[in-house]
N, C-alpha and C positions, 0 to 999 in steps of 0.2 A: 367799981364800974370799969368796963373794958374800953380801952382807947381805940381810935380808928385803925391803928396798925394791927392790933390783935383781931379786930373784927374782920379786917381784910384777909388775914391769914386763915381764919375759920371759914370764910366764904370760899377761899381757894381750895382748902382741903375738902370741903363738901362737894365742890364741883368735880374734883378728881375722883371722889368716891362714887359719884353718881354713874350708874350704868343704864343707858336707855333700854327699854324692852326689846328683846330679840325678835325680829320679824321672821316669820316662817317663810323659807324660800320655796317658791312654787315651781311647777314645771315650766311655766312661761319665763321665769327668771333664768332657768338653765338654758332655755332656747336662746334668750337674748345674749347670755354670756358666751354661748358657743359661736355667735355670729358678730361679736363685737371685740374690740381690742381690750383685753383685760390684763391685769397684772399676772406675772408668773406665779404658778402655784399648782396645786393638785387639780387635774381635769376631771370633772364629774359629769356623768350622763344620767339623767333621770330615766327611770324605767318606763315612764309613760310616754317618752319620746321615741322609744325603740319599737320596731316592728318584729314580732317573733318570726323566725324563718327556719325552714328545715335544713338538715345537713345536706350538702351538695356532694354526691358520691361520684367518684370516677369508676370504682367497682363497688357495688352496693355491699355495705357492711365490712369491706376489706380495705379500701383505699378512699379516703375522703379528701376532696379538694379543700385547700386552705389549712390542712392539718399535717402534723409530723407523725410518721410511723417508724417502727423499728422492725427489722427482720434479723432474728438472731438464731444461732445454732452452733453446733460443733464445727470444727474445721473440716473441709472436704465434703460437705453436704450439698454443694451446688447453690449456695445462697446468692452469689453474684449472678449465676446463670438464671436463677428464678427471677431476680430483679430485672434482668435483661429480657426475659420472656414477657414480663409485665410491660416493659417498654415497647417491645415489638407489637404487642396487642394494641397499645395506645396509638402507635404511628399508623396502623392500618385500619383502626376501628374494628378490630377483630372480636373474637369471642373469648370471654373469660373462662376459667376452668368449670364454672357452674353453668356455662352455656349462654349467659347473658351477653348482650351486645355492648361494646365500648364505643363511646363517642371519639372520633379521631382527634388527635392533638399532637403537639410537639413534645420531645423528651430531651432533657438535659442530663448529662452523665458526668460526674467527677469520680475518678478512681485514683487512689494513691497506691494501688497494688498491681493493676493490670494495664498493659499497653493497649491503646485504642486500636492500632492497626492490626496487630497480630493476634489479639485475644478478644477484645470487646466487640469490634465490628464483625468479625466472623461469626461470633455467637448470635449477634443480632440478626445477621443475614440468614443464618440457619433457622432462626425462629420466625423468619418471614417478615422482618421489619422493613419499613420504607426508610432507607438511609437519608433521604432528603429531609426527613423530619427529626433526625437525631443530631444533637450537638454535644461535642465533647469539650470539657473544660481543660485546656492544655497549659494555661499560664495566666499571668496578670501583667499588663503593660503599664509601667509607671515612667513618665518622662521619656517615652520612646523606647525604654528597655523592658524586655520581657523576663519575668522571674517566675519560678514555680508557684502555682496557685496554692494558697494556704487558707483553708476554710475558716480557721480561727481568726484570720486577719482580713480576708478579702470578700466577705459576704456582702458588703455594701455594693461593691463593684459587680458582684454576681446578680444582685437585684436589678441593677441597671441593664445587664446583659439579658436577663429574662424579659424585661419590659421591651427591649429592642427587638428581640426575636418575636415575641407575641405568640399567643396560643400555647404556651408551655403548660401542660397539665400534670407532668410528672418530672420530679427532680430526684435522681439517684445519687446518694452520697456514700462512697465506699472507701474506707470505713467511717462511720459517723464519729468515732472517737477522735478523728483528725480535726474536728471542729472545736475541740477542747484544747486550749493552749496551756492550761494549768494541769493540776492533778486530776486525772479522770476518775479517781476513787473518792474524791471529796464532793459531797452532795451540793454544797453551795457553789463551788467553782463550776461544776457541770451544768447546773441550772442556769447560771449566768452565761456560760459559753453557748448553751443551746438556744437561748432566747432569740438571737438573730435569726436562727433557722425557723423558729416559730413565727417570727415577724415576717420573714420572707414568704413562708407558706401562706400566711394570711393576706399579705399585701398583693402577692402575685396570683393568688387563687389557685395554686397548684398543690398536688400531693407530694410531700417530701418523704422519701423512703431511705432511711439510714440502715446500713448493714453493719453487724457486729458479731462477736463470738460469744459462746457460752463459757462461763468459768467451769473448770473441771470439778467433778464431784457433785453431790446434791441430787443424785438420781431419786426420782419419786417426789421431789419437792416441787413447788410452784415454778414452772419454767421461766416466768417473768423475773423471779428473784435470782435466776442464774445468769441473767445478762451480765456480761463482764463489766467491771468498773462499778461506779456509784449506782445506787438504786434510782438515781435521778434520770438515767437513760430510759428506764421503763416507765417512770412517773410522768415525764414530760410528753412522751409519745401517747397519742390518743388511741392507737392500736398497736399492739405488739404481736408480731407473727413469729413462729418458731418453725425451723426445719431440721429434722433429725431422722436417724434410722430407728426403727422399732421392730420388735418381733411380732409377726402376725400369726394367724392360725397355721398349724402345721410346722411351727418353728421356722418359718420363712422370714427373712429380713427384707423389709421394705422401707421406703422413705415417706414421711408425711409432712405436709405443710399444714399447720394448725394455728388458730387464733388463741393466743395465751391470755390476752387482755384487751378489752375495748371499753372505753368510757362513752362511746357514742353508738353502740349497737350490740348485737349478740357477741359473746366471748367464748363460743365453743364451735366445734365442727372444723372440718378441714378436708384436704384432698391428698390422695396418694400421688406420688410423682416418681419419675425415673430419670436419671441423668444419663443421656445417651451420647455417643460419639459418632460423628459422620464427617465425610469429606465434602468440602464445598467444590473446589476446583484447584488444579495445579498443585495438588498435594497439600492444600490447606485444610486442616482438620479443625473442627469446632464442636464443643459440647452444646447440647440443647436439652430442654425439658419436655418429656412426654407425660401428659397428665393422665392420672388414673381415676379411680372411683372416688366419690365423696365418702367421707367417714364421719361418724357421729361420735360425740363425747367431748369432754374438756381436754385441753392440751395436757394437763397433768395425768389424765387417764390414758390418753393416747401415747404419750411419750414416757412410758414406765421405765424404759431402759434406753435413754437417749443415745449418747455416743458410745456406749459400751456394748451395743448389740453384737459387735464383732469381737468383743473381748479385748485384751491388752494389745493384740496385734493391730487392731483398728486404731487405737490411740497412737501407736508408734507410727503407723502410716500417715495419720493426720499430722503428727509432729514433723515427719520427713517432708511432707508437702510444704509446710510453712517454712522450715529451715532451708529447703532447696531454693525458695524464693528470696532468701536473704543473702545467699552466697553465690559466688561465681567461681569458675576455674581460672579466670584471668587475673584476679587480684586478691589480695588479702583483706579480710574484714575483721574488725575487732570482735572477739567472741561475745563481749558484753552487748554490743549493738545487735549482733546476729541473733542472740538468744532472747532479747527483750520482747519481741512480738510473741514468742512462744510462751514466755512467762505471763504476758498480758492475757494470753488465751487460756491460761490456767494449767499449762503443762508443768509437771514436776521436774526437779533436777534430774532424776533418774530417767524420765521419759525423754528429756532433751538430750542427755548423754547417750542414751540408746539410739536415738535418731541420728546423732552425729556419727556413731559407729556404723550404723546401717548404711549411711551415705558415704562411708569411708572418707570422712572429712580429714583433710591434712591440717595439722596444727604446727605452729611455730611460735617461738618466744620472741617478742619484740624487745631487742636489746636496748633500745632507747627508752621506751616507756615502761618496760617490764611486764606488760600485759601479754595476753595470748591473742594470736591472730589465726583465723580459720579461712579455709577455702575448699571448694569442691575439688576432687581429684581430676587431673587432666584426662581427656578422653583418648590418650595415645599411650605409647610405651612408657612415658614419664609416670603414668599412673601407678603401674606395678613397681617401678623403680623406687618412687618415693615411699610407697607403702612398705616395701621390704626394708628400706633404710630406717623407717620410723620418722617421727617428727624431728625437725631441726630448728635451732634458733637462727636468727638472722646472720650469725657468724659462721653458720655451717656446722655447728657442734650438735651432736645428738642429744636429744632431750626426751627420749622415749622411756626412761626409767619409770617404773610403776609409781615411785614416790612423787616424781615431778608431774606425772599425769594426774594423780590424785590431787596434787596441789592446784593444777589447772582447773579441775572440776570445781574446786572451792572458789577459785579466783573469778570465774565467769559469772557468779551469782552475787 
């Protein structure tokens, strides 16, 4: 016969083993939880409490409010100028390339590659923008001190700025890879880094347009897969646009802006465009976009020969444009730092070396660190003098031997 202690233990074990029936959670329960103080945990929203709503378009089937977009293509195809043309249309409530009307709004621009005063604003003005509706991100103020804006770090402050301005319907981020603090080729890191941009677009109700490059090679493949870095850039974006040179009838070379991917609308079709140069005033020149005819077909069909329409010389010219932006004639720059943006854009060692030779880059050996330093040639008589003497190290010793130059090529990569 069991004593009282054993019976008590059996009753306690039975009580622990008992599980009450699970009550089905209803939509009313979700509603009550949403409006009451509940414990921390996963936030759930029942489908029956939501109202279906259509996509809100800034430019129908091209730019959606509250969504992230990517504009990609080879270097030198006017991607930033295209983005600024979009911005000009927004500020004035102008016409899109398909002739549809845009609702006026404010535009926010962050560029890590171009100066606002001498490059971005002139292009916007030439495109007919209302400058009072354009805001450039120039830095971040912390404890009274201004530091360079870092998209990977300062997006929370950017959301505050967007809310203060009000009416922002387009945010341009150039380049979008700047929003990634980690490895831009790792899918997980890119997705995590781009989430604040996704949240910004959704919370502020603006279209976010990020600009990036194509990786070299892969002609004839899906253009979305050629977006440089991790495939997450193309995956996170709801719409991917591509801009590149193509060969048209009669073997003529033209440029086309096409949709390469869309999760929220049609993913084909595009427009021809031309990058033109014009003078504003006082000798200030600016590039602008002249839109051409609409074209039919998928981006893969339209961009059969993307950046190679001009052959190898076109690649070298694009590499020169990028390298020129990394170097100056006033100071020395580490060759590794100068060449990294070109490598990120997919240029080969041979193409980068050819571009440096075409620009007549002056090279010198850093006697302290042992690496190579580059700069553009001076625009005076010093130019020819240095070129004739060959590259020197910082002690003034000649280092132009073919062996050392071959070594420098290996060292910069």
